[in-house]
C-alpha positions in Angstrom: -27.0 3.4 86.3 -29.7 0.7 86.5 -29.2 -2.4 84.4 -31.9 -3.2 82.0 -33.0 -6.9 81.9 -33.8 -8.4 78.6 -36.2 -11.3 78.3 -34.8 -14.3 76.4 -37.0 -15.9 73.8 -36.0 -19.4 72.8 -36.5 -20.6 69.3 -39.4 -22.9 68.7 -38.7 -26.6 68.4 -39.5 -26.4 64.6 -36.9 -23.6 64.2 -34.3 -25.6 66.2 -34.9 -28.6 64.0 -34.7 -26.6 60.8 -32.0 -23.9 60.9 -33.2 -22.6 57.6 -36.2 -21.1 59.3 -34.4 -19.7 62.3 -35.1 -16.0 63.2 -32.4 -13.6 62.0 -31.3 -15.9 59.1 -30.0 -13.6 56.3 -32.0 -13.5 53.2 -28.9 -13.8 51.0 -27.3 -17.2 50.7 -24.3 -17.1 53.0 -22.4 -19.3 50.6 -22.1 -16.4 48.1 -18.6 -15.4 49.1 -17.5 -13.1 46.3 -17.7 -9.3 46.8 -18.4 -7.0 43.8 -17.9 -3.2 44.3 -16.4 -0.1 42.8 -18.1 -0.7 39.4 -17.3 1.7 36.6 -19.0 3.2 34.7 -21.6 3.9 37.4 -23.1 7.4 37.6 -24.4 8.3 41.1 -24.6 4.6 42.2 -26.6 3.8 39.1 -29.2 6.6 39.5 -28.3 7.8 36.0 -27.1 6.2 32.8 -23.5 6.5 31.6 -23.1 7.7 28.0 -21.3 6.2 25.0 -21.6 6.6 21.2 -22.5 4.0 18.6 -19.5 1.8 17.7 -17.8 2.2 21.1 -16.4 -0.6 23.1 -17.7 -0.2 26.7 -15.0 -1.0 29.2 -16.4 -2.1 32.6 -14.2 -2.3 35.7 -14.9 -3.6 39.2 -13.3 -4.7 42.4 -13.9 -8.4 42.7 -12.5 -10.5 45.5 -13.3 -13.1 48.2 -12.1 -14.3 51.5 -9.1 -16.5 51.9 -7.0 -17.7 49.0 -9.5 -19.1 46.6 -9.5 -18.1 43.0 -12.3 -15.9 41.7 -14.1 -15.9 38.3 -16.4 -13.2 37.0 -18.6 -12.5 34.0 -19.9 -9.3 32.5 -23.5 -9.7 31.4 -25.0 -7.2 28.9 -28.0 -6.8 26.7 -29.6 -4.2 24.4 -32.7 -3.0 26.3 -35.1 -4.2 23.5 -33.9 -7.8 23.9 -34.5 -10.2 26.8 -31.5 -12.4 26.6 -28.2 -11.6 28.2 -24.8 -12.0 26.5 -21.9 -13.0 28.7 -18.3 -11.8 28.3 -15.4 -12.9 30.6 -13.9 -10.5 33.0 -10.1 -10.6 33.5 -8.0 -9.5 36.5 -5.9 -6.3 36.2 -4.1 -5.7 39.5 -5.0 -5.6 43.2 -8.4 -7.3 42.8 -9.4 -4.9 40.0 -11.1 -6.7 37.1 -12.3 -5.6 33.6 -14.5 -6.7 30.8 -15.7 -5.2 27.6 -18.7 -5.2 25.3 -19.6 -3.4 22.0 -22.6 -1.1 21.5 -23.8 -1.3 17.9 -27.4 0.1 18.3 -28.7 3.5 19.4 -30.7 3.5 22.6 -30.1 1.8 26.0 -27.9 -1.1 27.0 -28.0 -2.8 30.4 -25.1 -4.5 32.1 -24.3 -6.2 35.4 -21.6 -8.5 36.9 -21.7 -12.0 38.4 -18.7 -13.4 40.4 -18.1 -16.7 42.1 -15.4 -18.7 43.8 -13.7 -20.8 41.1 -13.0 -24.1 42.9 -11.6 -25.7 39.7 -9.1 -23.0 39.1 -8.2 -23.0 42.8 -7.5 -26.7 42.7 -5.6 -26.5 39.4 -3.4 -23.6 40.6 -2.6 -25.4 43.9 -1.9 -28.7 42.1 0.7 -27.0 39.9 2.4 -25.7 43.0 2.4 -29.2 44.6 3.7 -30.8 41.4 6.5 -28.2 41.3 7.4 -29.1 44.9 7.0 -32.8 44.2 4.3 -32.8 46.9 1.2 -34.0 45.0 -0.6 -37.1 46.4 -3.3 -39.4 45.0 -6.0 -37.6 47.1 -5.3 -34.4 45.1 -6.4 -36.2 42.0 -9.4 -37.6 43.7 -10.5 -34.0 44.6 -9.9 -33.0 41.0 -11.9 -35.9 39.7 -14.9 -34.9 41.9 -14.8 -31.4 40.4 -14.8 -32.8 36.9 -17.6 -35.2 37.7 -19.7 -32.3 39.0 -19.1 -30.5 35.7 -20.4 -33.5 33.8 -23.9 -32.7 35.0 -23.6 -29.1 33.7 -22.0 -29.9 30.4 -23.5 -30.6 27.0 -22.6 -33.4 24.7 -20.1 -34.4 23.5 -18.3 -32.5 26.3 -20.2 -34.3 29.0 -19.0 -37.7 27.9 -15.4 -36.5 27.4 -15.3 -35.0 30.9 -16.6 -38.3 32.4 -13.7 -40.0 30.7 -11.2 -37.5 32.2 -12.7 -38.0 35.7 -12.4 -41.7 35.4 -8.8 -41.4 34.4 -8.0 -39.1 37.3 -9.6 -41.6 39.7 -7.6 -44.5 38.3 -4.2 -45.9 39.2 -2.3 -44.5 36.2 1.3 -43.6 36.7 1.8 -40.3 38.5 3.4 -38.6 35.5 0.3 -39.5 33.3 -2.0 -38.1 36.0 0.0 -34.9 36.2 -0.1 -34.5 32.5 -3.9 -35.1 32.3 -4.8 -32.9 35.2 -2.9 -29.9 33.9 -3.9 -30.4 30.3 -5.0 -27.2 28.6 -7.8 -29.0 26.8 -9.3 -30.2 30.0 -9.0 -26.7 31.5 -10.7 -25.1 28.4 -13.7 -27.5 28.7 -14.0 -27.0 32.4 -14.0 -23.2 32.0 -17.1 -23.6 29.7 -19.1 -25.2 32.5 -18.3 -23.3 35.8 -20.0 -24.0 39.0 -22.1 -20.8 39.5 -24.4 -22.1 42.2 -23.1 -19.6 44.7 -22.4 -16.7 42.3 -22.7 -13.2 43.7 -24.9 -11.0 41.5 -24.1 -7.3 41.5 -27.1 -5.6 43.1 -28.0 -3.4 40.1 -28.4 -3.4 36.3 -26.5 -0.4 35.1 -27.6 1.5 32.0 -25.5 2.8 29.0 -27.1 5.4 26.7 -25.8 5.0 23.2 -26.0 8.2 21.0 -24.9 9.0 17.5 -21.3 9.9 17.0 -22.1 13.6 16.7 -23.0 13.5 20.4 -19.3 13.1 21.0 -18.0 15.7 18.6 -19.7 18.1 16.1 -18.8 21.5 14.8 -21.6 24.1 14.9 -22.2 27.1 12.6 -24.7 29.6 14.0 -26.7 31.4 11.3 -29.3 34.1 11.8 -31.8 33.4 9.0 -33.1 36.9 8.8 -29.6 38.3 8.2 -28.8 36.0 5.3 -30.4 38.1 2.5 -28.0 39.5 -0.1 -29.8 42.8 0.2 -29.0 44.2 3.7 -32.4 46.0 3.7 -34.3 42.8 3.1 -35.4 40.0 5.5 -33.6 36.8 4.9 -35.4 33.5 4.2 -34.8 29.8 4.4 -34.0 30.0 0.7 -31.2 32.4 1.5 -29.9 30.0 4.2 -30.0 27.2 1.7 -27.8 29.2 -0.7 -25.2 29.5 2.0 -24.9 25.7 2.6 -22.0 25.2 0.3 -20.0 27.8 2.1 -20.8 26.3 5.5 -19.8 22.8 4.3 -16.6 24.1 2.8 -15.6 25.5 6.2 -16.0 22.0 7.7 -19.1 22.4 9.8 -21.5 19.6 10.2 -24.2 21.3 12.3 -26.2 24.4 11.2 -27.7 26.0 14.3 -30.7 28.3 13.9 -32.1 30.5 16.7 -35.9 30.4 17.2 -37.7 30.6 13.8 -41.2 31.2 15.2 -43.5 34.3 15.1 -42.2 37.1 17.3 -44.4 39.0 19.8 -45.3 42.7 19.5 -46.0 43.6 23.1 -42.9 45.2 24.7 -40.9 44.3 21.5 -37.2 45.1 21.9 -35.3 47.2 19.4 -31.7 46.8 18.1 -29.1 45.7 20.6 -31.8 44.8 23.2 -32.9 48.4 23.4 -36.2 48.9 25.3 -38.1 50.6 22.5 -38.6 49.1 19.0 -39.0 51.2 15.9 -41.7 50.6 13.2 -39.4 48.4 11.2 -37.7 46.5 14.0 -38.3 42.7 14.0 -37.8 42.1 17.7 -35.9 39.3 19.5 -36.5 35.8 18.1 -36.5 34.6 21.7 -39.8 36.5 22.4 -41.7 33.6 21.0 -45.3 33.8 19.9 -47.9 36.1 18.3 -51.5 35.8 17.1 -49.9 34.0 14.1 -48.7 31.1 16.2 -46.3 29.8 18.8 -43.6 27.2 19.1 -45.0 25.0 16.3 -45.3 27.9 13.8 -42.8 29.6 11.5 -42.3 33.3 11.1 -43.9 34.1 7.8 -41.0 36.4 6.7 -38.7 33.3 6.8 -40.9 31.1 4.6 -43.2 28.2 5.0 -42.9 24.8 6.7 -42.2 23.3 3.4 -39.4 25.7 2.9 -37.9 24.7 6.2 -38.2 21.0 5.4 -36.4 21.7 2.1 -33.6 23.4 4.0 -33.2 20.4 6.3 -33.1 18.0 3.4 -30.6 20.1 1.4 -28.4 20.5 4.4 -28.2 16.7 4.8 -27.0 16.5 1.2 -23.9 18.4 2.4 -23.5 16.2 5.5 -25.0 18.9 7.7 -27.7 18.5 10.3 -29.9 21.5 11.2 -30.1 22.2 15.0 -33.0 24.2 16.2 -33.1 26.5 19.2 -35.8 25.6 21.7 -36.6 28.3 24.2 -39.4 27.4 26.6 -40.7 30.9 27.2 -43.3 33.0 25.5 -44.1 36.6 24.5 -47.3 38.2 26.0 -48.9 37.6 22.6 -48.3 33.8 22.5 -51.5 31.7 22.1 -50.6 29.9 25.3 -51.2 33.0 27.3 -54.9 33.1 26.4 -55.4 29.4 26.2 -53.6 28.4 29.3 -53.2 31.2 31.8 -52.7 28.5 34.5 -49.3 27.8 33.1 -48.0 31.1 34.2 -47.4 32.8 37.5 -49.8 35.5 38.5 -48.7 38.6 40.4 -50.9 40.1 43.2 -52.3 42.6 40.7 -53.5 39.8 38.4 -50.8 40.4 35.8 -48.5 37.6 34.6 -45.0 37.7 35.9 -42.5 38.5 33.2 -38.9 37.3 33.1 -36.5 39.1 35.4 -32.9 39.0 36.4 -32.8 41.9 38.8 -32.3 44.7 38.0 -32.8 43.6 34.4 -36.4 43.2 33.3 -37.6 41.3 30.2 -41.2 42.4 29.8 -41.3 40.8 26.3 -41.0 37.3 27.8 -43.1 35.3 30.2 -41.5 32.2 31.8 -43.6 29.1 32.5 -44.6 28.2 36.0 -43.4 24.7 36.6 -45.3 24.6 40.0 -48.7 25.0 38.3 -51.4 22.6 39.4 -51.6 21.6 35.7 -47.9 20.8 35.6 -48.3 17.5 33.7 -50.4 19.0 31.0 -47.7 21.6 30.6 -45.0 18.9 30.4 -46.9 17.1 27.7 -47.3 20.3 25.6 -43.7 21.2 25.9 -42.7 17.7 24.9 -45.0 18.0 21.9 -42.9 20.9 20.7 -39.9 18.6 20.3 -41.9 15.9 18.7 -43.4 18.3 16.2 -40.0 19.5 15.0 -38.6 15.9 15.0 -41.4 15.1 12.5 -40.1 17.9 10.3 -36.6 16.3 10.2 -34.8 18.0 13.1 -32.6 15.7 15.1 -30.5 18.2 17.2 -31.9 20.8 19.7 -30.0 23.5 21.4 -32.1 24.1 24.5 -32.1 27.6 25.8 -31.5 28.1 29.6 -32.6 24.6 30.7 -31.3 25.3 34.2 -34.3 27.7 34.6 -36.8 24.9 34.1 -37.6 22.0 36.5 -35.1 19.2 36.6 -37.8 16.5 36.8 -39.3 17.8 33.6 -36.1 17.4 31.6 -35.5 13.8 32.8 -39.0 12.8 31.9 -39.1 14.7 28.6 -35.7 13.6 27.3 -36.3 10.0 28.3 -39.7 9.9 26.6 -38.3 11.4 23.4 -35.2 9.2 23.1 -37.3 6.1 23.8 -38.9 6.7 20.4 -36.1 8.7 18.7 -32.7 7.5 20.1 -30.9 9.5 17.4 -32.1 12.9 18.7 -29.5 15.0 20.5 -30.0 17.8 23.1 -27.4 20.5 23.8 -27.7 22.2 27.2 -27.2 25.9 26.9 -26.6 26.4 30.6 -24.0 28.9 31.7 -24.5 28.1 35.3 -22.9 26.6 38.4 -21.0 23.3 38.0 -23.4 21.1 40.0 -26.3 22.3 38.0 -24.5 22.0 34.7 -23.5 18.4 35.6 -27.0 17.5 36.8 -28.5 18.5 33.5 -26.0 16.3 31.8 -27.0 13.4 34.0 -30.7 14.0 33.3 -30.1 13.3 29.6 -28.6 16.2 27.8 -26.3 14.8 25.1 -23.9 17.8 25.1 -23.4 20.7 27.4 -22.0 24.2 27.4 -18.9 24.6 29.5 -16.7 27.2 31.3 -14.4 27.3 28.3 -15.3 30.9 27.4 -14.1 32.0 30.8 -10.8 30.1 30.9 -8.1 32.3 29.4 -4.6 31.4 30.7 -2.8 28.2 29.9 -3.1 26.9 33.4 -6.8 27.6 33.6 -7.5 25.9 30.3 -5.4 22.9 31.1 -6.9 22.4 34.6 -10.5 22.7 33.2 -9.8 20.3 30.3 -8.3 17.9 32.7 -11.5 17.9 34.8 -13.9 17.3 31.9 -11.9 14.8 29.9 -11.6 12.1 32.6 -13.9 9.8 34.6 -16.2 10.2 36.3 -17.2 13.3 34.4 -16.7 11.8 31.0 -19.2 9.1 31.8 -22.1 11.6 31.7 -20.9 15.0 30.5 -19.9 15.8 26.9 -18.5 19.3 26.5 -19.4 21.5 23.6 -16.7 24.2 23.8 -18.9 27.0 22.7 -16.9 30.2 22.3 -18.1 33.6 23.3 
């Protein structure tokens, strides 16, 4: 095999004279010797926020170490996203180079945190000096080294600490009896002041600012009562109303529920309307499926007239809050063929070769009464904005919890954008992902921002199955992003 010759390019005289400009010089200061890795909580290397609820104490752990035998110091830096200044909290060693720190979250919204670590030359000197003293091997030069470290801290310190440290440095450099120098050098007061002014010139900064999403406590736990409004009338032959729902609130509260979940409350389509028990043909008096949303009377921002008015709905929300109950509304991003969107925005739906709009299917099942949105439409961002406006409309009516129907059948980028946008303005809003789907998809939706998620609990029957599944979803890393809502079947 022939040997390739490489030409050798000598560094320029300027580069030889100034090593700082030498080719190949690392961008990072090589004197930053501390390594920070294995940070928790960290979801997908910081791609997604971790989740906590208001009032929590966030525990952060990391592997922090350096070469050789020098001591290491580290700080946890955190801030509420709406503030610019960082708060620092000390990190403490656990075992085997694992460190931890903590900070409280007292506001809804986003917090950021990161870690700084550096070689602690003062602690290294103090630790080694104690060992030398114990072995009766300390020498005057040891105290000269310590004095130099204290003198360097004087420049970093504030008064009166600076003057006090200068006095301690002078004493350590003096010719006091060895016993007095030992006492002064190992004095706890000196150590406390030195710890306030560490030498962080060569501190390693963790490469990312990680995010914590802070939600209301009900994101962690809430008990849901599902109520079909049209079935709440005392007369079984009558259509229930919001007033009938309101009359049942004391009963729901007495049972201990704190969330009242309502299916879609919008006008229902007539085209291909389903009959009882999802039968294909509807009779003259059949009301249809609430999930076939939209009619000439309105769509996702309208209320089925048989249930009442928008004022009636607001009254229900207000009355529920008096019982400590929040109303959760079902949001299903799909339409009936009669929804105003179909006429106003045909481009939001997929057309078949014969020009008709593609209805929902799960072969061999057909749902002619429902049209899904086309998230690959050329007008995708206009579609996104309109769907987001559905949430904001109901937020304005007092709703703070949404049970989202089949989110796994809508584009992932939409959910990340939509939930982020909404929670930036309304951090108290919660989203439940009704996604009975594969584990990776279920977890991805949680990472994208859903506050709670359906689980496989309904399909876990035996003790071993239930125990194994609960073990999976109640420990990190899953608990950092996924909150189970153990919805029964």
